[in-house]
N, C-alpha and C positions, 0 to 999 in steps of 0.2 A: 244686411238682410236679417230681419228678426227671425229667430228660431221658432218653428211651429210647435216644438215640444216644450221648451222651457221659457221662451220669450226673451232670451238673451239677445242683446242688440247686435253682436258681432258674429260673423261666420267667415270661414275661409273657403275660397273656391278651390276644389280639388281637381276638377276636370271640366273642360268646356268643349262642346262640339255642336255643329249645326244639326238640326233635326233632319229627318230623312227628306222632307220636302223643301228644306232650305229656308223656310219661312221664319225660323226662330233659332235661338241659341239655347241649348240645354246645358245647364250648369249643375254639377254635383257639388254640394257644399257640406261643410262640417262645422257644427256649432262650437265656438270656443268656450262655451260655458259647460255644456253637458256632453259634448263630443258626438251627439247624434248626427246622422247624415240625412240630407234631404235634397230634393231636386227642385230647381226653379227653371222657368222658361222666360226668355227675353224675346219680345216681338216688336217689330216696328209698328208704330201707331202714327198714321199720317194726320189724323185729326180726331177730336172728341166727337162722337156721334150721339145724337139723342133720338130715341125711338118715339114716334107719335102713335099712341095707342088709341083705341076707340074713345069717344067722348072727349077728345083733345087732351087726354092725360099724357104726360111726357115722363120718360124715364131714361137713364143713361143706357147706351148699348152695352150689353154684356156678352162677350164672346163665349163664355162658359154656358150661358143660357142657350145660345144657338147650338153649341156643341151637344148639350144634353138632349135637346129636342130631336136632333138628327140621330143621336145614339139610340134613342127610344124607337124611332122609326126603323132603324136598321138592326135592332136587336135580333139575334139568332138568325141572321142572314149571312151568306158567304161574302162578307165585305171586310176587308182588312182595315185595322185602325188607321193606317197611313192614308187610305182612300178617304176616310171620314175627315181626317185632319186636313187633307188637301182641299176637300169641298168647303169646309169651314173657312180656311184661309182664303180661298178664292172668293167666297161670298163677302168676307170682311174687306178684302181688297177692292172689290167692286163697289161696295158701299162707301169706302173712304175716298175713292177716286171719282165719285159722282159729283163732287163739288158742293154738296149740300150738307149742312150740319144737322138737319132734322130729316129723318127718314121714316116713312110710314111703316107700321108693322105689316101692312098688306104687301108692300114692296119687298120686304125681307122674306115673307112667306112665299111670294112668287119666285124669288131667286132660289129658295130652298127647293121648291117644287121642280124648277128647271134642272137643278143639280141632281136631284134624286131620280128624275125621269131617265137620265142617262146612266145612272148608277145601278138601280135595281127597281124593277116594277112593283114588287111587293112593298118595299119601303116607301115608294112613291105613293101607293094607294093608302098605306097606313098614315102617312103624314097628311095626305089630302083629307082623310076621314075626320081628322081633328081640325085641320086648318079650314076646311069648307063646312065643318059642322054637320056631317052626315047624321040624320036622325032616324032613318029607316033602312032596312036591308035593301030596299029598292035603290036607294042612293048609291050604295056600294056596287050593286049590279050594273047600273048605268055607267058609273065611272070606270069600273073594271072593264066593261065592254068597250068603252072608248080607248082604254089603254091597250086592249087586245088588238083593236083595229089599227092603232098607231104602229104596233109592232109588225104588222103585215106589210107596211109600205116599203 
């Protein structure tokens, strides 16, 4: 594993343990060149996924990009990082087990919406405002009204 500080090729694993959700292995490493310590995560990847964007543009699936978008939606909400990690891992597992190498960005967005709906209504509305491209305050009002009605069931 290349050191992120000095670029040295070799590092020594000092500690390994599963993450809280059990979906990855967390490894503490020490660079043999500069002695700096850093953390890496090992995850199971069932298949390489390609995301189909608008206008048939394709790009590789990036777990970190999915994580960032969910973190933005959940910022300053009473949601623990482990909950976000579980949501991202669950979405990634769903995508990998679909049996398709190419997944539309719309499908990913819907999975995120479904996950956030059960996690936090404010984060759900925040994500929806970007995903569904709300352009006016009325769009927020209508969507939030629907969310409120769902909560009464």
